[in-house]
N, C-alpha and C positions, 0 to 999 in steps of 0.2 A: 461365508467362505472362510476357511482356515488358512493362515499364513505363517510362514517362517521367514526369518531375516538373518543375513550374515553381516556382521560388523567387522570391518577390516581396518587395522591401523595403517595410516598412510601419511604422506607429507605433501608439501606444495608441488614437488616435482612429479610424483607418481599418482596423485589422486585421480587426475583425469583419465589416465591409462587404465587404472583399476575400474573406474566407472564404465569405460568402453567394454572392458572384458566382462563385467557383470551383465551389461546389456546383451552382449554376444551370447552369454550363457543362459539367457532367457529371463532376466530380471524384469518384473512388472514395473518397478520404479527404482531409481537410485537417488539417495539423499546424502548430502555432505553436511557434517556438523563439526563444530569447533571441538577439538580434542582436549584442549587445556585452557579454556576460557581466555582466549586472546582475540577478541572480536575485531573484525575488519569493518569499519563503519562505512567507508565510502570509496570503493575502487574507482578507477578511472572509467569513464563511459566507454562501453564497447569491450571492456576487459573482464575476465573472470579471474579472481585472485583467491587462492586457497590458503588456509592456515598452515603454519609450519608443522603442526600436529593436527591432521585432519582424520576424522573417522568417516569412512565411506560405508553406507548401509544399502544393501541390496535386498529387495523384497521379492519373495518367491511364493508360489503356491506350495502348500504344505506337503504335497506329494512329489515335489521336484527332487531330483537326484542331486543332493548337495555335494556329494563326493566328486561328481563330474565338474561342478562349479569350482571347487577348490583346485582340482587337477588342472583345469584350464588356466587359472590364474597363475598357479605355480610353474606352469610350463613356459610362461612368457619370460624370455631371457632378458628383457629390459628391466625386470624387477630384480634388482641385485640384493635387496634386503630380505631376510626371512619373513615369510608371510605370517603375521600375527592376526588371528581372527577368532570370532565367536559366533556360533550358530544357535539361535534361540527361537522358541515359539512366541507368537504374538497372541494375546487374548483375543478371542473371536468376538468382536463387537461390530455393531453398525456405527462406523466412525462418523458418518454424516449425522446420524441421529444424536450421537454423543456430543458433537459440536452444537447442534441445534438446541439441545436440552440446556446448554449452559450459556446461551445468548439470551439475555433478559432485556426488557425495556429499560432505557437509561434516560434520565432527565438532565437537560443542559440549561442552566439559567432558570428563570422563573416559569417559562411557558412552553419550552420546546422539549419534546420527547422523541427519541428514536426507538421504534418498536419493531421487533422481528415480525415479519408478515404472518408467521404461524402462531403468534401469541395474542392474547386479548389486550386491548388498549387500557392502560391503567386510569387515564383521565380523559374522557371523551371531550371535555371542554378545552383541552390544551391544544397546542399546535403539534400534531402527531405526524411523523414521517414513518411510513410503513416500508421496511427495508428487507430485501433479500440480496445480499452482496454477490452471490454467485461466485465467479472466479476472480472478481475484481476487489482491490483493496478498499476498505472503508466500512466499518460497522459502528464506529463511535466508541468502541472499547479501547482503541489505541490513544495514547495521550495527545499525539499530534492532531488527530481528527477532533478530539474533544476540545483542544485549544481553539481550533477554527470554529467549531460549532458554537462555543460560548461567545466568541467574538461576533459572529453573525447575529446571534440572539440579542446582542447589545446594540446593534445598529438599527437605524430607521431605513428599512429596505423598500418602503412603499413606492411602487412605480419604477423601481430601479432596474437597470440592466446589470447582471452579474456574470462574470466569467469564472469558471472553475477550471484552472489550468492544471491538468493531471487529474481528471475528474473521477477516475476509478469507478466505484459503485454508483456515483452520482449523489452521494449522501449530502454533500455540502450545497450543491446547486439546488437540489430538491428542497432541502431545508430553507434555503433562501427564498424560493418561490412560496413556500408555505408561510414564510414570515413577511410576505408582501411584495417580493420582487415581481416585476412584470415580465421579464425575459431572462432566461438563463442560457448561457453558452458553455457547453462542456468540451474541453479539448484534451485529447489523450493520444499517446502513440500506440496504444493497445486496442485493436478493434473489439476485443472481448469487453473492455471497459466501457466502450461506447454502447455496446449491446446491453450490458448490465444497467447502465444509466437510463437507457430508454425503457427497459423492462420495469425498473423501479419508478420511473416517471409515470408510466401507465398505471402501475399499481396504486399510485397516489393521486391519479386523476389530474396530473399537471403536464401531460405530454405536449399539450398545445403551446406551452410556454418554454419548452426545452428544445435546444438545437445542439447537436453533437458533431464534432469534426475531428478528423486526423489533422495534425499540424499543417500538412502540405495542402489540405483542402479548405482551410478556414477562410472565410471572407474577411474583408476589412471592416472593422467596427471600433467603437470607442465606448468603453464600459464605465459605469459609475463605481462598480466594486469589482475587485479581483481577489480571489483566494487561490493559493497555490500550496498544496500540501504534498510536496515532493521530497527533495533532499537538498542539502546545502550546496553541493557542487553544481547541479544544474540551475539552482536559483542564482548562483553567482554568474555562471557562464551564460545564462539566457536572460540576464537582467534587461538588456535592451529590448528583447522580444516581449518579455512580460510587461515592462513599463509601457511599451507601445500599445498595449491593449487597454490602458487606463487613461481616462481623460483628466486634464488638469482639475485639481480639486477632488478627484476621486480617491477612494480609500482602498488600501491593499492589506491583506494579512497573509503571511507566509509561515509555514511550519514544515515539519520533517527535519528540523535543525537541532542538533545536539547542543547542550549548553555551552560547550567549549567552542562551538562553531558560530554562535549567534553574533558575536561582535564582527566577525569577518563578513557575514552576510549584511549586517547593518551598515558596515563601512562602504560596501558597494552601492547600496541604495541611498545612503545619506545625501549625496549631492542632488538627488531628484525627489526625495520623500522627506517630509517633516515627520520624524519618527516618534512613535509612542515609546513608553517604557517597555522593555522586553519582558514578555510573560514567560514564566517557567512552570513546568509541571514534571516532577521527577527529573529525568535526564534530558527532557525535551523542552523546546522553547517555541515561542511565536514572535515574529518580528512584524510589526504593523505600522501604519502611518497614513499620511495624506499626501498625494502628489502635488508638488509645488507648481505654481503657474509658470 
């Protein structure tokens, strides 16, 4: 299918309104991107924060009447600035196939491989996790996931109970089972993440060792290992919840933390966790340690 898109210069005050107008005009999707490389790393939970210079992109069928789209937006009296926009064709690709073609097997540590479910296994003798992330985060290509996978690969997980807090695709928990864990508990606020975790567990033949829960439905338990690849702010705000999942002497690894945020996360956990050295990969870090008695 052929597509065209309109790119509109916006700001923090009018980006949401322009998005609504594009949807009203029949846009198949709307995307916001940073107009001038001023990233917002961590807005408050429950809020949507736009950049001072935001580009709003509306995607339309190539046969759509774009003059009517521009007219609808220009007619809104709330938009006081002159509308600056560009309409352009998109290359006609199978975008799902494009992504799949560029997702290759990745090795973590000495024995763990993450393999796309549609590719051949490079080393049948290794610990191989077959993955199809679906709509959930976690392929192993992001530094935060890689930091957690390498940490898991370095642990003795034999017979252990592992919690993946913010399980996404299930990649960390399934890797833990493949590395010897007896029981994995995935917790996520997104039902699609729970579905993706279950699908991937079935794909790997470990569904009998996996349990998934929304936070409000999770039972009480005490785990040997907790991994949490989310963001610094919820790691800080939910530290009592996360620590409550871990038994004394248990080990924890947390990522999704920018380098400049790592110390603030470590400071919150330091009274309860004997911390390891902070691991760094690019702009991202991992905070880990052992729960004190």
